[in-house]
mmCIF entry with sequence, helices, sheets and N, C-alpha, C, O atoms, coordinates in Angstrom:
data_MODEL
# 
_entry.id   MODEL 
# 
_entity.id                         1 
_entity.type                       polymer 
_entity.pdbx_number_of_molecules   1 
# 
_entity_poly.entity_id                      1 
_entity_poly.type                           'polypeptide(L)' 
_entity_poly.nstd_linkage                   no 
_entity_poly.nstd_monomer                   no 
_entity_poly.pdbx_seq_one_letter_code       
;(UNK)(UNK)(UNK)(UNK)(UNK)(UNK)(UNK)(UNK)(UNK)(UNK)(UNK)(UNK)(UNK)(UNK)(UNK)(UNK)
(UNK)(UNK)(UNK)(UNK)(UNK)(UNK)(UNK)(UNK)(UNK)(UNK)(UNK)(UNK)(UNK)(UNK)(UNK)(UNK)
(UNK)(UNK)(UNK)(UNK)(UNK)(UNK)(UNK)(UNK)(UNK)(UNK)(UNK)(UNK)(UNK)(UNK)(UNK)(UNK)
(UNK)(UNK)(UNK)(UNK)(UNK)(UNK)(UNK)(UNK)
;
_entity_poly.pdbx_seq_one_letter_code_can   XXXXXXXXXXXXXXXXXXXXXXXXXXXXXXXXXXXXXXXXXXXXXXXXXXXXXXXX 
_entity_poly.pdbx_strand_id                 A 
# 
loop_
_entity_poly_seq.entity_id 
_entity_poly_seq.num 
_entity_poly_seq.mon_id 
_entity_poly_seq.hetero 
1 1  UNK n 
1 2  UNK n 
1 3  UNK n 
1 4  UNK n 
1 5  UNK n 
1 6  UNK n 
1 7  UNK n 
1 8  UNK n 
1 9  UNK n 
1 10 UNK n 
1 11 UNK n 
1 12 UNK n 
1 13 UNK n 
1 14 UNK n 
1 15 UNK n 
1 16 UNK n 
1 17 UNK n 
1 18 UNK n 
1 19 UNK n 
1 20 UNK n 
1 21 UNK n 
1 22 UNK n 
1 23 UNK n 
1 24 UNK n 
1 25 UNK n 
1 26 UNK n 
1 27 UNK n 
1 28 UNK n 
1 29 UNK n 
1 30 UNK n 
1 31 UNK n 
1 32 UNK n 
1 33 UNK n 
1 34 UNK n 
1 35 UNK n 
1 36 UNK n 
1 37 UNK n 
1 38 UNK n 
1 39 UNK n 
1 40 UNK n 
1 41 UNK n 
1 42 UNK n 
1 43 UNK n 
1 44 UNK n 
1 45 UNK n 
1 46 UNK n 
1 47 UNK n 
1 48 UNK n 
1 49 UNK n 
1 50 UNK n 
1 51 UNK n 
1 52 UNK n 
1 53 UNK n 
1 54 UNK n 
1 55 UNK n 
1 56 UNK n 
# 
_struct_asym.id          A 
_struct_asym.entity_id   1 
# 
loop_
_struct_conf.conf_type_id 
_struct_conf.id 
_struct_conf.pdbx_PDB_helix_id 
_struct_conf.beg_label_comp_id 
_struct_conf.beg_label_asym_id 
_struct_conf.beg_label_seq_id 
_struct_conf.pdbx_beg_PDB_ins_code 
_struct_conf.end_label_comp_id 
_struct_conf.end_label_asym_id 
_struct_conf.end_label_seq_id 
_struct_conf.pdbx_end_PDB_ins_code 
_struct_conf.beg_auth_comp_id 
_struct_conf.beg_auth_asym_id 
_struct_conf.beg_auth_seq_id 
_struct_conf.end_auth_comp_id 
_struct_conf.end_auth_asym_id 
_struct_conf.end_auth_seq_id 
_struct_conf.pdbx_PDB_helix_class 
_struct_conf.details 
_struct_conf.pdbx_PDB_helix_length 
HELX_P HELX_P1 AA1 UNK A 4  ? UNK A 18 ? UNK A 4  UNK A 18 1 ? 15 
HELX_P HELX_P2 AA2 UNK A 26 ? UNK A 31 ? UNK A 26 UNK A 31 1 ? 6  
HELX_P HELX_P3 AA3 UNK A 35 ? UNK A 41 ? UNK A 35 UNK A 41 1 ? 7  
# 
_struct_conf_type.id          HELX_P 
_struct_conf_type.criteria    ? 
_struct_conf_type.reference   ? 
# 
loop_
_atom_site.group_PDB 
_atom_site.id 
_atom_site.type_symbol 
_atom_site.label_atom_id 
_atom_site.label_alt_id 
_atom_site.label_comp_id 
_atom_site.label_asym_id 
_atom_site.label_entity_id 
_atom_site.label_seq_id 
_atom_site.pdbx_PDB_ins_code 
_atom_site.Cartn_x 
_atom_site.Cartn_y 
_atom_site.Cartn_z 
_atom_site.occupancy 
_atom_site.B_iso_or_equiv 
_atom_site.pdbx_formal_charge 
_atom_site.auth_seq_id 
_atom_site.auth_comp_id 
_atom_site.auth_asym_id 
_atom_site.auth_atom_id 
_atom_site.pdbx_PDB_model_num 
ATOM 1   N N  . UNK A 1 1  ? 114.415 28.762 76.502 1.00 0.00 ? 1  UNK A N  1 
ATOM 2   C CA . UNK A 1 1  ? 114.845 30.149 76.605 1.00 0.00 ? 1  UNK A CA 1 
ATOM 3   C C  . UNK A 1 1  ? 115.713 30.490 75.395 1.00 0.00 ? 1  UNK A C  1 
ATOM 4   O O  . UNK A 1 1  ? 116.493 29.658 74.932 1.00 0.00 ? 1  UNK A O  1 
ATOM 5   N N  . UNK A 1 2  ? 115.580 31.687 74.897 1.00 0.00 ? 2  UNK A N  1 
ATOM 6   C CA . UNK A 1 2  ? 116.298 32.112 73.697 1.00 0.00 ? 2  UNK A CA 1 
ATOM 7   C C  . UNK A 1 2  ? 117.749 32.459 74.019 1.00 0.00 ? 2  UNK A C  1 
ATOM 8   O O  . UNK A 1 2  ? 118.071 32.913 75.116 1.00 0.00 ? 2  UNK A O  1 
ATOM 9   N N  . UNK A 1 3  ? 118.601 32.235 73.047 1.00 0.00 ? 3  UNK A N  1 
ATOM 10  C CA . UNK A 1 3  ? 120.022 32.552 73.160 1.00 0.00 ? 3  UNK A CA 1 
ATOM 11  C C  . UNK A 1 3  ? 120.209 34.060 72.950 1.00 0.00 ? 3  UNK A C  1 
ATOM 12  O O  . UNK A 1 3  ? 119.580 34.649 72.071 1.00 0.00 ? 3  UNK A O  1 
ATOM 13  N N  . UNK A 1 4  ? 121.078 34.680 73.761 1.00 0.00 ? 4  UNK A N  1 
ATOM 14  C CA . UNK A 1 4  ? 121.311 36.121 73.663 1.00 0.00 ? 4  UNK A CA 1 
ATOM 15  C C  . UNK A 1 4  ? 121.852 36.551 72.318 1.00 0.00 ? 4  UNK A C  1 
ATOM 16  O O  . UNK A 1 4  ? 121.470 37.603 71.805 1.00 0.00 ? 4  UNK A O  1 
ATOM 17  N N  . UNK A 1 5  ? 122.740 35.752 71.736 1.00 0.00 ? 5  UNK A N  1 
ATOM 18  C CA . UNK A 1 5  ? 123.308 36.124 70.444 1.00 0.00 ? 5  UNK A CA 1 
ATOM 19  C C  . UNK A 1 5  ? 122.263 36.035 69.334 1.00 0.00 ? 5  UNK A C  1 
ATOM 20  O O  . UNK A 1 5  ? 122.312 36.798 68.369 1.00 0.00 ? 5  UNK A O  1 
ATOM 21  N N  . UNK A 1 6  ? 121.328 35.116 69.468 1.00 0.00 ? 6  UNK A N  1 
ATOM 22  C CA . UNK A 1 6  ? 120.255 35.003 68.482 1.00 0.00 ? 6  UNK A CA 1 
ATOM 23  C C  . UNK A 1 6  ? 119.367 36.238 68.521 1.00 0.00 ? 6  UNK A C  1 
ATOM 24  O O  . UNK A 1 6  ? 118.959 36.749 67.478 1.00 0.00 ? 6  UNK A O  1 
ATOM 25  N N  . UNK A 1 7  ? 119.070 36.714 69.718 1.00 0.00 ? 7  UNK A N  1 
ATOM 26  C CA . UNK A 1 7  ? 118.251 37.917 69.844 1.00 0.00 ? 7  UNK A CA 1 
ATOM 27  C C  . UNK A 1 7  ? 118.977 39.135 69.295 1.00 0.00 ? 7  UNK A C  1 
ATOM 28  O O  . UNK A 1 7  ? 118.353 39.996 68.675 1.00 0.00 ? 7  UNK A O  1 
ATOM 29  N N  . UNK A 1 8  ? 120.285 39.221 69.511 1.00 0.00 ? 8  UNK A N  1 
ATOM 30  C CA . UNK A 1 8  ? 121.066 40.337 68.985 1.00 0.00 ? 8  UNK A CA 1 
ATOM 31  C C  . UNK A 1 8  ? 121.031 40.336 67.457 1.00 0.00 ? 8  UNK A C  1 
ATOM 32  O O  . UNK A 1 8  ? 120.884 41.391 66.841 1.00 0.00 ? 8  UNK A O  1 
ATOM 33  N N  . UNK A 1 9  ? 121.163 39.177 66.854 1.00 0.00 ? 9  UNK A N  1 
ATOM 34  C CA . UNK A 1 9  ? 121.116 39.075 65.391 1.00 0.00 ? 9  UNK A CA 1 
ATOM 35  C C  . UNK A 1 9  ? 119.752 39.513 64.875 1.00 0.00 ? 9  UNK A C  1 
ATOM 36  O O  . UNK A 1 9  ? 119.670 40.206 63.861 1.00 0.00 ? 9  UNK A O  1 
ATOM 37  N N  . UNK A 1 10 ? 118.690 39.123 65.552 1.00 0.00 ? 10 UNK A N  1 
ATOM 38  C CA . UNK A 1 10 ? 117.347 39.532 65.133 1.00 0.00 ? 10 UNK A CA 1 
ATOM 39  C C  . UNK A 1 10 ? 117.184 41.045 65.219 1.00 0.00 ? 10 UNK A C  1 
ATOM 40  O O  . UNK A 1 10 ? 116.589 41.656 64.332 1.00 0.00 ? 10 UNK A O  1 
ATOM 41  N N  . UNK A 1 11 ? 117.707 41.653 66.280 1.00 0.00 ? 11 UNK A N  1 
ATOM 42  C CA . UNK A 1 11 ? 117.625 43.107 66.431 1.00 0.00 ? 11 UNK A CA 1 
ATOM 43  C C  . UNK A 1 11 ? 118.431 43.810 65.346 1.00 0.00 ? 11 UNK A C  1 
ATOM 44  O O  . UNK A 1 11 ? 117.991 44.815 64.787 1.00 0.00 ? 11 UNK A O  1 
ATOM 45  N N  . UNK A 1 12 ? 119.622 43.272 65.049 1.00 0.00 ? 12 UNK A N  1 
ATOM 46  C CA . UNK A 1 12 ? 120.451 43.858 63.980 1.00 0.00 ? 12 UNK A CA 1 
ATOM 47  C C  . UNK A 1 12 ? 119.709 43.806 62.656 1.00 0.00 ? 12 UNK A C  1 
ATOM 48  O O  . UNK A 1 12 ? 119.662 44.799 61.930 1.00 0.00 ? 12 UNK A O  1 
ATOM 49  N N  . UNK A 1 13 ? 119.131 42.658 62.336 1.00 0.00 ? 13 UNK A N  1 
ATOM 50  C CA . UNK A 1 13 ? 118.429 42.509 61.065 1.00 0.00 ? 13 UNK A CA 1 
ATOM 51  C C  . UNK A 1 13 ? 117.228 43.452 60.989 1.00 0.00 ? 13 UNK A C  1 
ATOM 52  O O  . UNK A 1 13 ? 116.954 44.013 59.928 1.00 0.00 ? 13 UNK A O  1 
ATOM 53  N N  . UNK A 1 14 ? 116.524 43.629 62.077 1.00 0.00 ? 14 UNK A N  1 
ATOM 54  C CA . UNK A 1 14 ? 115.386 44.539 62.110 1.00 0.00 ? 14 UNK A CA 1 
ATOM 55  C C  . UNK A 1 14 ? 115.834 45.967 61.814 1.00 0.00 ? 14 UNK A C  1 
ATOM 56  O O  . UNK A 1 14 ? 115.208 46.669 61.020 1.00 0.00 ? 14 UNK A O  1 
ATOM 57  N N  . UNK A 1 15 ? 116.917 46.390 62.457 1.00 0.00 ? 15 UNK A N  1 
ATOM 58  C CA . UNK A 1 15 ? 117.424 47.753 62.241 1.00 0.00 ? 15 UNK A CA 1 
ATOM 59  C C  . UNK A 1 15 ? 117.951 47.903 60.818 1.00 0.00 ? 15 UNK A C  1 
ATOM 60  O O  . UNK A 1 15 ? 117.662 48.901 60.158 1.00 0.00 ? 15 UNK A O  1 
ATOM 61  N N  . UNK A 1 16 ? 118.715 46.930 60.337 1.00 0.00 ? 16 UNK A N  1 
ATOM 62  C CA . UNK A 1 16 ? 119.280 47.010 58.993 1.00 0.00 ? 16 UNK A CA 1 
ATOM 63  C C  . UNK A 1 16 ? 118.196 47.043 57.922 1.00 0.00 ? 16 UNK A C  1 
ATOM 64  O O  . UNK A 1 16 ? 118.345 47.726 56.908 1.00 0.00 ? 16 UNK A O  1 
ATOM 65  N N  . UNK A 1 17 ? 117.114 46.312 58.138 1.00 0.00 ? 17 UNK A N  1 
ATOM 66  C CA . UNK A 1 17 ? 116.017 46.300 57.169 1.00 0.00 ? 17 UNK A CA 1 
ATOM 67  C C  . UNK A 1 17 ? 115.314 47.650 57.084 1.00 0.00 ? 17 UNK A C  1 
ATOM 68  O O  . UNK A 1 17 ? 114.700 47.961 56.063 1.00 0.00 ? 17 UNK A O  1 
ATOM 69  N N  . UNK A 1 18 ? 115.394 48.451 58.136 1.00 0.00 ? 18 UNK A N  1 
ATOM 70  C CA . UNK A 1 18 ? 114.755 49.761 58.136 1.00 0.00 ? 18 UNK A CA 1 
ATOM 71  C C  . UNK A 1 18 ? 115.675 50.866 57.621 1.00 0.00 ? 18 UNK A C  1 
ATOM 72  O O  . UNK A 1 18 ? 115.215 51.967 57.316 1.00 0.00 ? 18 UNK A O  1 
ATOM 73  N N  . UNK A 1 19 ? 116.974 50.574 57.524 1.00 0.00 ? 19 UNK A N  1 
ATOM 74  C CA . UNK A 1 19 ? 117.950 51.574 57.065 1.00 0.00 ? 19 UNK A CA 1 
ATOM 75  C C  . UNK A 1 19 ? 118.058 51.566 55.547 1.00 0.00 ? 19 UNK A C  1 
ATOM 76  O O  . UNK A 1 19 ? 117.756 50.574 54.884 1.00 0.00 ? 19 UNK A O  1 
ATOM 77  N N  . UNK A 1 20 ? 118.497 52.697 55.023 1.00 0.00 ? 20 UNK A N  1 
ATOM 78  C CA . UNK A 1 20 ? 118.802 52.767 53.599 1.00 0.00 ? 20 UNK A CA 1 
ATOM 79  C C  . UNK A 1 20 ? 120.130 52.062 53.349 1.00 0.00 ? 20 UNK A C  1 
ATOM 80  O O  . UNK A 1 20 ? 120.952 51.932 54.256 1.00 0.00 ? 20 UNK A O  1 
ATOM 81  N N  . UNK A 1 21 ? 120.332 51.614 52.129 1.00 0.00 ? 21 UNK A N  1 
ATOM 82  C CA . UNK A 1 21 ? 121.544 50.864 51.770 1.00 0.00 ? 21 UNK A CA 1 
ATOM 83  C C  . UNK A 1 21 ? 122.814 51.700 51.898 1.00 0.00 ? 21 UNK A C  1 
ATOM 84  O O  . UNK A 1 21 ? 123.885 51.146 52.142 1.00 0.00 ? 21 UNK A O  1 
ATOM 85  N N  . UNK A 1 22 ? 122.722 53.013 51.739 1.00 0.00 ? 22 UNK A N  1 
ATOM 86  C CA . UNK A 1 22 ? 123.905 53.869 51.784 1.00 0.00 ? 22 UNK A CA 1 
ATOM 87  C C  . UNK A 1 22 ? 124.102 54.554 53.139 1.00 0.00 ? 22 UNK A C  1 
ATOM 88  O O  . UNK A 1 22 ? 124.894 55.490 53.248 1.00 0.00 ? 22 UNK A O  1 
ATOM 89  N N  . UNK A 1 23 ? 123.392 54.098 54.164 1.00 0.00 ? 23 UNK A N  1 
ATOM 90  C CA . UNK A 1 23 ? 123.511 54.686 55.508 1.00 0.00 ? 23 UNK A CA 1 
ATOM 91  C C  . UNK A 1 23 ? 124.908 54.403 56.059 1.00 0.00 ? 23 UNK A C  1 
ATOM 92  O O  . UNK A 1 23 ? 125.389 53.271 56.016 1.00 0.00 ? 23 UNK A O  1 
ATOM 93  N N  . UNK A 1 24 ? 125.542 55.442 56.572 1.00 0.00 ? 24 UNK A N  1 
ATOM 94  C CA . UNK A 1 24 ? 126.920 55.317 57.063 1.00 0.00 ? 24 UNK A CA 1 
ATOM 95  C C  . UNK A 1 24 ? 127.009 54.536 58.372 1.00 0.00 ? 24 UNK A C  1 
ATOM 96  O O  . UNK A 1 24 ? 128.097 54.109 58.758 1.00 0.00 ? 24 UNK A O  1 
ATOM 97  N N  . UNK A 1 25 ? 125.900 54.346 59.049 1.00 0.00 ? 25 UNK A N  1 
ATOM 98  C CA . UNK A 1 25 ? 125.916 53.646 60.342 1.00 0.00 ? 25 UNK A CA 1 
ATOM 99  C C  . UNK A 1 25 ? 125.779 52.136 60.214 1.00 0.00 ? 25 UNK A C  1 
ATOM 100 O O  . UNK A 1 25 ? 125.821 51.433 61.223 1.00 0.00 ? 25 UNK A O  1 
ATOM 101 N N  . UNK A 1 26 ? 125.619 51.623 59.012 1.00 0.00 ? 26 UNK A N  1 
ATOM 102 C CA . UNK A 1 26 ? 125.451 50.183 58.806 1.00 0.00 ? 26 UNK A CA 1 
ATOM 103 C C  . UNK A 1 26 ? 126.643 49.393 59.346 1.00 0.00 ? 26 UNK A C  1 
ATOM 104 O O  . UNK A 1 26 ? 126.462 48.330 59.940 1.00 0.00 ? 26 UNK A O  1 
ATOM 105 N N  . UNK A 1 27 ? 127.846 49.899 59.148 1.00 0.00 ? 27 UNK A N  1 
ATOM 106 C CA . UNK A 1 27 ? 129.044 49.222 59.642 1.00 0.00 ? 27 UNK A CA 1 
ATOM 107 C C  . UNK A 1 27 ? 129.049 49.110 61.153 1.00 0.00 ? 27 UNK A C  1 
ATOM 108 O O  . UNK A 1 27 ? 129.419 48.074 61.705 1.00 0.00 ? 27 UNK A O  1 
ATOM 109 N N  . UNK A 1 28 ? 128.639 50.173 61.819 1.00 0.00 ? 28 UNK A N  1 
ATOM 110 C CA . UNK A 1 28 ? 128.562 50.175 63.278 1.00 0.00 ? 28 UNK A CA 1 
ATOM 111 C C  . UNK A 1 28 ? 127.551 49.130 63.755 1.00 0.00 ? 28 UNK A C  1 
ATOM 112 O O  . UNK A 1 28 ? 127.814 48.398 64.709 1.00 0.00 ? 28 UNK A O  1 
ATOM 113 N N  . UNK A 1 29 ? 126.418 49.065 63.100 1.00 0.00 ? 29 UNK A N  1 
ATOM 114 C CA . UNK A 1 29 ? 125.381 48.099 63.468 1.00 0.00 ? 29 UNK A CA 1 
ATOM 115 C C  . UNK A 1 29 ? 125.911 46.674 63.291 1.00 0.00 ? 29 UNK A C  1 
ATOM 116 O O  . UNK A 1 29 ? 125.693 45.818 64.147 1.00 0.00 ? 29 UNK A O  1 
ATOM 117 N N  . UNK A 1 30 ? 126.591 46.429 62.200 1.00 0.00 ? 30 UNK A N  1 
ATOM 118 C CA . UNK A 1 30 ? 127.103 45.080 61.939 1.00 0.00 ? 30 UNK A CA 1 
ATOM 119 C C  . UNK A 1 30 ? 128.189 44.670 62.927 1.00 0.00 ? 30 UNK A C  1 
ATOM 120 O O  . UNK A 1 30 ? 128.301 43.489 63.257 1.00 0.00 ? 30 UNK A O  1 
ATOM 121 N N  . UNK A 1 31 ? 128.983 45.609 63.402 1.00 0.00 ? 31 UNK A N  1 
ATOM 122 C CA . UNK A 1 31 ? 130.079 45.301 64.320 1.00 0.00 ? 31 UNK A CA 1 
ATOM 123 C C  . UNK A 1 31 ? 129.652 45.224 65.789 1.00 0.00 ? 31 UNK A C  1 
ATOM 124 O O  . UNK A 1 31 ? 130.414 44.733 66.622 1.00 0.00 ? 31 UNK A O  1 
ATOM 125 N N  . UNK A 1 32 ? 128.465 45.695 66.114 1.00 0.00 ? 32 UNK A N  1 
ATOM 126 C CA . UNK A 1 32 ? 128.007 45.751 67.503 1.00 0.00 ? 32 UNK A CA 1 
ATOM 127 C C  . UNK A 1 32 ? 127.984 44.356 68.130 1.00 0.00 ? 32 UNK A C  1 
ATOM 128 O O  . UNK A 1 32 ? 127.469 43.408 67.537 1.00 0.00 ? 32 UNK A O  1 
ATOM 129 N N  . UNK A 1 33 ? 128.543 44.241 69.325 1.00 0.00 ? 33 UNK A N  1 
ATOM 130 C CA . UNK A 1 33 ? 128.621 42.956 70.017 1.00 0.00 ? 33 UNK A CA 1 
ATOM 131 C C  . UNK A 1 33 ? 127.593 42.834 71.142 1.00 0.00 ? 33 UNK A C  1 
ATOM 132 O O  . UNK A 1 33 ? 127.386 41.745 71.677 1.00 0.00 ? 33 UNK A O  1 
ATOM 133 N N  . UNK A 1 34 ? 126.953 43.940 71.501 1.00 0.00 ? 34 UNK A N  1 
ATOM 134 C CA . UNK A 1 34 ? 125.910 43.920 72.525 1.00 0.00 ? 34 UNK A CA 1 
ATOM 135 C C  . UNK A 1 34 ? 124.726 44.756 72.056 1.00 0.00 ? 34 UNK A C  1 
ATOM 136 O O  . UNK A 1 34 ? 124.837 45.564 71.134 1.00 0.00 ? 34 UNK A O  1 
ATOM 137 N N  . UNK A 1 35 ? 123.604 44.542 72.708 1.00 0.00 ? 35 UNK A N  1 
ATOM 138 C CA . UNK A 1 35 ? 122.412 45.317 72.371 1.00 0.00 ? 35 UNK A CA 1 
ATOM 139 C C  . UNK A 1 35 ? 122.634 46.795 72.664 1.00 0.00 ? 35 UNK A C  1 
ATOM 140 O O  . UNK A 1 35 ? 122.191 47.653 71.900 1.00 0.00 ? 35 UNK A O  1 
ATOM 141 N N  . UNK A 1 36 ? 123.312 47.095 73.760 1.00 0.00 ? 36 UNK A N  1 
ATOM 142 C CA . UNK A 1 36 ? 123.577 48.489 74.117 1.00 0.00 ? 36 UNK A CA 1 
ATOM 143 C C  . UNK A 1 36 ? 124.421 49.160 73.038 1.00 0.00 ? 36 UNK A C  1 
ATOM 144 O O  . UNK A 1 36 ? 124.124 50.282 72.629 1.00 0.00 ? 36 UNK A O  1 
ATOM 145 N N  . UNK A 1 37 ? 125.465 48.487 72.578 1.00 0.00 ? 37 UNK A N  1 
ATOM 146 C CA . UNK A 1 37 ? 126.310 49.032 71.515 1.00 0.00 ? 37 UNK A CA 1 
ATOM 147 C C  . UNK A 1 37 ? 125.505 49.201 70.224 1.00 0.00 ? 37 UNK A C  1 
ATOM 148 O O  . UNK A 1 37 ? 125.676 50.180 69.498 1.00 0.00 ? 37 UNK A O  1 
ATOM 149 N N  . UNK A 1 38 ? 124.640 48.249 69.955 1.00 0.00 ? 38 UNK A N  1 
ATOM 150 C CA . UNK A 1 38 ? 123.796 48.306 68.760 1.00 0.00 ? 38 UNK A CA 1 
ATOM 151 C C  . UNK A 1 38 ? 122.900 49.533 68.791 1.00 0.00 ? 38 UNK A C  1 
ATOM 152 O O  . UNK A 1 38 ? 122.810 50.263 67.804 1.00 0.00 ? 38 UNK A O  1 
ATOM 153 N N  . UNK A 1 39 ? 122.245 49.761 69.905 1.00 0.00 ? 39 UNK A N  1 
ATOM 154 C CA . UNK A 1 39 ? 121.354 50.906 70.020 1.00 0.00 ? 39 UNK A CA 1 
ATOM 155 C C  . UNK A 1 39 ? 122.118 52.219 70.020 1.00 0.00 ? 39 UNK A C  1 
ATOM 156 O O  . UNK A 1 39 ? 121.591 53.233 69.564 1.00 0.00 ? 39 UNK A O  1 
ATOM 157 N N  . UNK A 1 40 ? 123.344 52.223 70.521 1.00 0.00 ? 40 UNK A N  1 
ATOM 158 C CA . UNK A 1 40 ? 124.146 53.445 70.490 1.00 0.00 ? 40 UNK A CA 1 
ATOM 159 C C  . UNK A 1 40 ? 124.495 53.845 69.056 1.00 0.00 ? 40 UNK A C  1 
ATOM 160 O O  . UNK A 1 40 ? 124.724 55.022 68.780 1.00 0.00 ? 40 UNK A O  1 
ATOM 161 N N  . UNK A 1 41 ? 124.535 52.887 68.157 1.00 0.00 ? 41 UNK A N  1 
ATOM 162 C CA . UNK A 1 41 ? 124.812 53.176 66.747 1.00 0.00 ? 41 UNK A CA 1 
ATOM 163 C C  . UNK A 1 41 ? 123.699 54.017 66.115 1.00 0.00 ? 41 UNK A C  1 
ATOM 164 O O  . UNK A 1 41 ? 123.962 54.834 65.233 1.00 0.00 ? 41 UNK A O  1 
ATOM 165 N N  . UNK A 1 42 ? 122.479 53.820 66.555 1.00 0.00 ? 42 UNK A N  1 
ATOM 166 C CA . UNK A 1 42 ? 121.342 54.504 65.938 1.00 0.00 ? 42 UNK A CA 1 
ATOM 167 C C  . UNK A 1 42 ? 120.691 55.509 66.881 1.00 0.00 ? 42 UNK A C  1 
ATOM 168 O O  . UNK A 1 42 ? 119.581 55.974 66.620 1.00 0.00 ? 42 UNK A O  1 
ATOM 169 N N  . UNK A 1 43 ? 121.359 55.843 67.959 1.00 0.00 ? 43 UNK A N  1 
ATOM 170 C CA . UNK A 1 43 ? 120.825 56.808 68.925 1.00 0.00 ? 43 UNK A CA 1 
ATOM 171 C C  . UNK A 1 43 ? 121.208 58.230 68.501 1.00 0.00 ? 43 UNK A C  1 
ATOM 172 O O  . UNK A 1 43 ? 122.350 58.482 68.117 1.00 0.00 ? 43 UNK A O  1 
ATOM 173 N N  . UNK A 1 44 ? 120.259 59.144 68.573 1.00 0.00 ? 44 UNK A N  1 
ATOM 174 C CA . UNK A 1 44 ? 120.514 60.552 68.300 1.00 0.00 ? 44 UNK A CA 1 
ATOM 175 C C  . UNK A 1 44 ? 121.226 61.133 69.521 1.00 0.00 ? 44 UNK A C  1 
ATOM 176 O O  . UNK A 1 44 ? 120.652 61.130 70.610 1.00 0.00 ? 44 UNK A O  1 
ATOM 177 N N  . UNK A 1 45 ? 122.451 61.630 69.377 1.00 0.00 ? 45 UNK A N  1 
ATOM 178 C CA . UNK A 1 45 ? 123.198 62.113 70.535 1.00 0.00 ? 45 UNK A CA 1 
ATOM 179 C C  . UNK A 1 45 ? 122.571 63.321 71.227 1.00 0.00 ? 45 UNK A C  1 
ATOM 180 O O  . UNK A 1 45 ? 122.773 63.514 72.426 1.00 0.00 ? 45 UNK A O  1 
ATOM 181 N N  . UNK A 1 46 ? 121.822 64.128 70.499 1.00 0.00 ? 46 UNK A N  1 
ATOM 182 C CA . UNK A 1 46 ? 121.204 65.318 71.096 1.00 0.00 ? 46 UNK A CA 1 
ATOM 183 C C  . UNK A 1 46 ? 119.988 64.974 71.946 1.00 0.00 ? 46 UNK A C  1 
ATOM 184 O O  . UNK A 1 46 ? 119.828 65.503 73.046 1.00 0.00 ? 46 UNK A O  1 
ATOM 185 N N  . UNK A 1 47 ? 119.135 64.093 71.442 1.00 0.00 ? 47 UNK A N  1 
ATOM 186 C CA . UNK A 1 47 ? 117.894 63.777 72.145 1.00 0.00 ? 47 UNK A CA 1 
ATOM 187 C C  . UNK A 1 47 ? 117.970 62.482 72.937 1.00 0.00 ? 47 UNK A C  1 
ATOM 188 O O  . UNK A 1 47 ? 117.204 62.289 73.881 1.00 0.00 ? 47 UNK A O  1 
ATOM 189 N N  . UNK A 1 48 ? 118.888 61.587 72.562 1.00 0.00 ? 48 UNK A N  1 
ATOM 190 C CA . UNK A 1 48 ? 118.977 60.293 73.224 1.00 0.00 ? 48 UNK A CA 1 
ATOM 191 C C  . UNK A 1 48 ? 117.981 59.276 72.702 1.00 0.00 ? 48 UNK A C  1 
ATOM 192 O O  . UNK A 1 48 ? 117.922 58.150 73.197 1.00 0.00 ? 48 UNK A O  1 
ATOM 193 N N  . UNK A 1 49 ? 117.203 59.660 71.711 1.00 0.00 ? 49 UNK A N  1 
ATOM 194 C CA . UNK A 1 49 ? 116.213 58.750 71.135 1.00 0.00 ? 49 UNK A CA 1 
ATOM 195 C C  . UNK A 1 49 ? 116.806 57.947 69.996 1.00 0.00 ? 49 UNK A C  1 
ATOM 196 O O  . UNK A 1 49 ? 117.750 58.382 69.337 1.00 0.00 ? 49 UNK A O  1 
ATOM 197 N N  . UNK A 1 50 ? 116.243 56.775 69.771 1.00 0.00 ? 50 UNK A N  1 
ATOM 198 C CA . UNK A 1 50 ? 116.667 55.953 68.638 1.00 0.00 ? 50 UNK A CA 1 
ATOM 199 C C  . UNK A 1 50 ? 116.057 56.506 67.371 1.00 0.00 ? 50 UNK A C  1 
ATOM 200 O O  . UNK A 1 50 ? 114.894 56.911 67.357 1.00 0.00 ? 50 UNK A O  1 
ATOM 201 N N  . UNK A 1 51 ? 116.835 56.523 66.312 1.00 0.00 ? 51 UNK A N  1 
ATOM 202 C CA . UNK A 1 51 ? 116.370 57.031 65.036 1.00 0.00 ? 51 UNK A CA 1 
ATOM 203 C C  . UNK A 1 51 ? 116.935 56.176 63.915 1.00 0.00 ? 51 UNK A C  1 
ATOM 204 O O  . UNK A 1 51 ? 118.074 55.716 63.996 1.00 0.00 ? 51 UNK A O  1 
ATOM 205 N N  . UNK A 1 52 ? 116.165 55.964 62.897 1.00 0.00 ? 52 UNK A N  1 
ATOM 206 C CA . UNK A 1 52 ? 116.613 55.188 61.743 1.00 0.00 ? 52 UNK A CA 1 
ATOM 207 C C  . UNK A 1 52 ? 117.187 56.116 60.678 1.00 0.00 ? 52 UNK A C  1 
ATOM 208 O O  . UNK A 1 52 ? 117.991 55.684 59.852 1.00 0.00 ? 52 UNK A O  1 
ATOM 209 N N  . UNK A 1 53 ? 116.785 57.386 60.686 1.00 0.00 ? 53 UNK A N  1 
ATOM 210 C CA . UNK A 1 53 ? 117.264 58.334 59.683 1.00 0.00 ? 53 UNK A CA 1 
ATOM 211 C C  . UNK A 1 53 ? 118.709 58.717 59.953 1.00 0.00 ? 53 UNK A C  1 
ATOM 212 O O  . UNK A 1 53 ? 119.061 59.090 61.072 1.00 0.00 ? 53 UNK A O  1 
ATOM 213 N N  . UNK A 1 54 ? 119.531 58.626 58.940 1.00 0.00 ? 54 UNK A N  1 
ATOM 214 C CA . UNK A 1 54 ? 120.932 59.015 59.056 1.00 0.00 ? 54 UNK A CA 1 
ATOM 215 C C  . UNK A 1 54 ? 121.041 60.523 59.180 1.00 0.00 ? 54 UNK A C  1 
ATOM 216 O O  . UNK A 1 54 ? 120.415 61.258 58.416 1.00 0.00 ? 54 UNK A O  1 
ATOM 217 N N  . UNK A 1 55 ? 121.827 60.984 60.130 1.00 0.00 ? 55 UNK A N  1 
ATOM 218 C CA . UNK A 1 55 ? 122.055 62.402 60.306 1.00 0.00 ? 55 UNK A CA 1 
ATOM 219 C C  . UNK A 1 55 ? 120.929 63.133 61.021 1.00 0.00 ? 55 UNK A C  1 
ATOM 220 O O  . UNK A 1 55 ? 120.952 64.359 61.133 1.00 0.00 ? 55 UNK A O  1 
ATOM 221 N N  . UNK A 1 56 ? 119.950 62.388 61.501 1.00 0.00 ? 56 UNK A N  1 
ATOM 222 C CA . UNK A 1 56 ? 118.826 63.036 62.202 1.00 0.00 ? 56 UNK A CA 1 
ATOM 223 C C  . UNK A 1 56 ? 119.206 63.360 63.638 1.00 0.00 ? 56 UNK A C  1 
ATOM 224 O O  . UNK A 1 56 ? 118.393 63.906 64.384 1.00 0.00 ? 56 UNK A O  1 
# 
């Protein structure tokens, strides 16, 4: 069975690889300690959907 922290790191790397280098949310993604917190970093507050585009 996979370790939870290993899966979180993989999810972070996947999201970071899709973001631009100057995206302001990169710090939030790096600091996230749970998957829920990680997804909240890239969630559009108006629609509730995940988005990779900054400011979308």
